[in-house]
C-alpha positions in Angstrom: -105.6 1.4 18.5 -102.1 1.8 17.0 -101.6 4.0 13.9 -100.9 1.0 11.8 -104.2 -0.7 12.7 -106.1 2.6 12.2 -104.7 2.7 8.7 -105.5 -0.9 8.1 -109.1 -0.3 9.3 -109.4 2.5 6.8 -108.1 0.2 4.0 -110.7 -2.6 4.5 -112.3 -3.1 1.2 -114.4 -6.2 1.6 -116.4 -7.7 4.4 -118.2 -11.0 3.7 -120.7 -12.6 6.1 -121.9 -16.2 5.6 -124.3 -18.2 7.7 -125.0 -21.9 7.5 -127.3 -24.0 9.6 -124.6 -24.4 12.3 -122.1 -21.5 11.8 -121.6 -17.8 11.2 -118.5 -16.6 9.3 -117.1 -13.1 8.8 -114.2 -12.5 6.5 -112.5 -9.1 6.2 -110.1 -8.3 3.4 -107.7 -5.5 2.6 -105.8 -6.3 -0.6 -104.0 -9.6 -0.2 -104.6 -9.7 3.6 -107.6 -11.6 4.7 -108.9 -12.6 8.1 -111.7 -15.2 8.4 -113.4 -16.2 11.6 -116.1 -18.9 12.0 -118.3 -19.1 15.1 -120.8 -21.8 16.0 -124.4 -20.6 16.0 -124.9 -22.4 19.3 -123.3 -19.4 21.0 -120.5 -21.4 22.5 -117.0 -19.9 22.8 -114.5 -20.9 20.2 -110.7 -20.3 20.0 -109.0 -18.5 17.2 -105.9 -16.5 16.3 -105.7 -12.9 17.5 -106.7 -10.4 14.7 -103.5 -8.4 15.3 -101.5 -11.6 14.9 -99.8 -11.2 18.3 -99.3 -14.3 20.4 -101.8 -15.1 23.0 -105.2 -16.8 23.5 -108.2 -15.4 21.8 -111.8 -16.6 22.2 -115.0 -15.4 20.7 -118.7 -16.2 20.2 -121.6 -15.0 18.1 -125.2 -14.4 19.0 -127.9 -13.7 16.4 -129.7 -10.5 17.0 -132.6 -8.7 15.4 -136.1 -9.5 14.7 -137.3 -7.0 12.1 -133.6 -6.2 11.2 -131.4 -9.3 11.1 -127.9 -9.1 12.6 -125.3 -10.6 14.8 -123.2 -9.7 17.8 -119.6 -11.0 18.0 -117.8 -10.9 21.4 -114.1 -11.4 21.6 -111.6 -11.6 24.5 -107.8 -12.0 24.1 -104.8 -12.3 26.4 -101.2 -11.3 26.2 -99.7 -8.0 25.0 -102.5 -5.4 24.6 -105.1 -7.9 25.9 -108.7 -6.8 26.0 -112.3 -7.3 24.9 -114.4 -6.1 22.0 -118.0 -6.4 20.9 -119.0 -6.0 17.2 -122.6 -5.5 16.1 -123.4 -6.5 12.5 -126.7 -5.3 11.1 -128.1 -5.9 7.6 -130.3 -3.2 6.1 -131.8 -2.2 2.7 -132.8 -5.8 1.9 -129.3 -7.1 2.6 -127.6 -4.5 0.4 -126.1 -2.5 3.4 -124.0 -3.9 6.2 -123.5 -1.7 9.3 -120.6 -2.8 11.6 -120.3 -1.1 15.0 -117.2 -1.9 17.1 -116.5 -1.2 20.8 -113.0 -2.2 22.0 -111.5 -1.9 25.5 -107.9 -2.9 26.3 -106.9 -4.2 29.7 -104.7 -1.1 30.0 -107.8 1.1 30.0 -107.6 2.4 26.4 -110.7 2.3 24.3 -111.8 2.6 20.7 -115.2 2.7 19.1 -116.1 2.9 15.4 -118.7 2.4 12.8 -118.2 1.1 9.3 -120.8 0.9 6.5 -120.4 -1.5 3.6 -122.5 -1.7 0.4 -123.1 -4.9 -1.5 -120.9 -5.1 -4.6 -123.0 -5.0 -7.8 -122.6 -8.2 -9.8 
């Protein structure tokens, strides 16, 4: 992951997850920059813009995971410059007050990156 995107990952302030009867949406925000992705709960692939805003095809899907601990797994694949794949695991804990996000990324050039982020629900 480039230095710029490493710094952007550190700057993430807000992650919002929403689920309806037919879709699952994740929105990540850092200041005025916000990226929102919506996936059908059917598990079918959907097309979207690349997160790094480079040109090229990007597809993804979501699967609900869990049982005792609810969560979701997002799988992404993208083409073009720095093409690759990634899997993100989202897990809710502490009665929905804690979101754990684990990411594994592998670029087609062989480079990899893994990380874990922990988000606490903002107090109203």
